[in-house]
DRENBALUM-910754 format. One record per residue (C-alpha): residue in one letter; x, y, z. Coordinates in steps of 0.1 Angstrom, whole numbers, plus 5000, padded with zeros to 4 digits. Layout:
<ropas>
AXYZ
...
</ropas>
This chain:
<ropas>
M062591023319
K060890893288
Q062091193268
R065691133281
G065390763272
R064390853236
M067191103234
I069790843246
I068590593220
D068690853192
I072190973202
A073490613205
M072090533170
T073690843156
V077090753170
M076790403158
L075790523123
L078990733122
C080990413131
Q079190223104
M080090473077
A083790403085
Y083390023080
M086489993059
L088490163086
V086989983117
G086889633102
E084089403091
D083689223125
L082989543143
H080789673115
E078489373118
W078189383156
V077589753157
G074989713129
T073289443150
A073189673180
M071689943158
F068989703147
V068089643184
L068090013191
F066090073160
I063389843173
A063490013207
H063190353191
H059990263174
V058590093205
V058990403226
N057690623198
R054790403188
R052290673197
W053590883167
Y052290613143
G048890623160
N048590993155
L049590993118
F045991023107
K044891273133
G045091643133
R045891893106
Y048891863083
T050992173083
P053992213058
F056392133087
R054391823097
V054391703060
M058191743060
Q058591563093
V056491263081
I058291243048
V061691243065
N060690993091
V059090753066
L062090763043
L064390713072
L062390413083
L062690263047
A066390333046
M066890163080
L064889863070
G066889843038
L070089853058
M068989583082
V067689343055
S070589383031
G073089363060
I071589033072
I071788893036
M075488993033
S076388893068
R079388663071
I079688673109
V076688753131
F073988603108
D076088353090
F074088073105
L070988173084
P070387963053
I070488253029
E071788192994
G072188442965
G071088802963
T074388932976
A075089172947
F071689332949
A071889352987
R075289522984
T073789792962
V070789842985
H073089853015
M075190133000
L072190332988
A070390293022
S073490373042
Y074190713026
W070490813023
G070090693059
F072990903070
I071491223055
L067991143067
M069091073102
S071091403102
M067891583091
H065891393118
L068391523144
G068091883130
M064291873132
H064491783169
W067392023177
G065192253197
M064291963219
V067991883223
M068892233233
G065892243257
M067291943275
V070692103276
R069292413291
K067492213318
L070592033327
R072492363330
G069692493353
E068492763328
N064892873326
G063892913290
A064393243272
N064893443304
Q068493333306
A069193323268
S072393513259
P072293703226
S076093683223
R075993303229
T073293273202
V075493463177
V078493243186
L076492923181
R075193043148
L078593123135
L079792783147
A076892613129
A077792813097
A081492713100
I080492343105
S078092363075
V080792513052
Y083192233062
G080391983057
V079992103021
Y083692053015
A083591703031
F080491613010
L082291702978
K085591552989
H083991212997
N081891212965
I078691142985
A076391242956
D077890952936
Y076690702962
L073290872967
F072390852930
L074290522922
R076690692898
T079090432912
H078490092929
F081590092950
V082690312979
F086190442978
F088090503010
D091290703015
F093290473037
E095890743043
E093190943061
T093090883099
L089990763116
L089791093136
Q089791293104
F087191073089
F084891123119
V085391493119
E084491523083
Y081391303087
I080291493118
A080591813097
M078391663070
M075891553097
G075991913110
L075392043075
W072191843070
A070991903105
C071292273099
V069492243065
A066592063082
Y066492293113
Y066292613093
L063892463067
M061692373096
K061892723110
L060992863076
L057992633072
Q056792723107
K056993093100
C055093043068
T052292863087
A052293133114
G052093403087
R049093233070
K047293203104
R047793583110
Q046393663075
I043293443081
K042693623114
</ropas>
């Protein structure tokens, strides 16, 4: 039940982040309220995963664990940047706070944190994809590798490859690199694009970075296993 609770929180935050990326298409009011809900879920996420912080200085650091810690810490910083800058810029939910000035800097931080946060959250999802698939198999009544279908594995890998290719196209189309490295300080939206098309393209980009993290994780784990065999 705890694992399902964590999964529900993570999925809800992921869906909300997708909505947040489309703020010019969904409206400022909804953007602020969804952002506030994300802030609450963000706190809940760290409460239910508080044991992870307690184990940071315990055990051996493998290459995969180093990658996991780096992604998680950077994601934490990005989310904190989003929350603080969002509160400073708020004109609806937190308008009652006596905050003056700093809006221009907060806008830059908000843009930077939102796009890096999107990529890091996608990678976070990819690193936990095995856990997601394990829960799906349990819900389907499957029992581990005994019921694994080679043909289904091939189909899923081809689907992941197709999503990743489309994700590369969407990444270039939306000029995401410009926002990640502050080559521009303003986000440009194509208002002729439908909300459905926007979500499809951002889901593809999310799939791209989830696949990058998943297969990088697999590579690091194989390297670690290979070193252990050499030592033995």
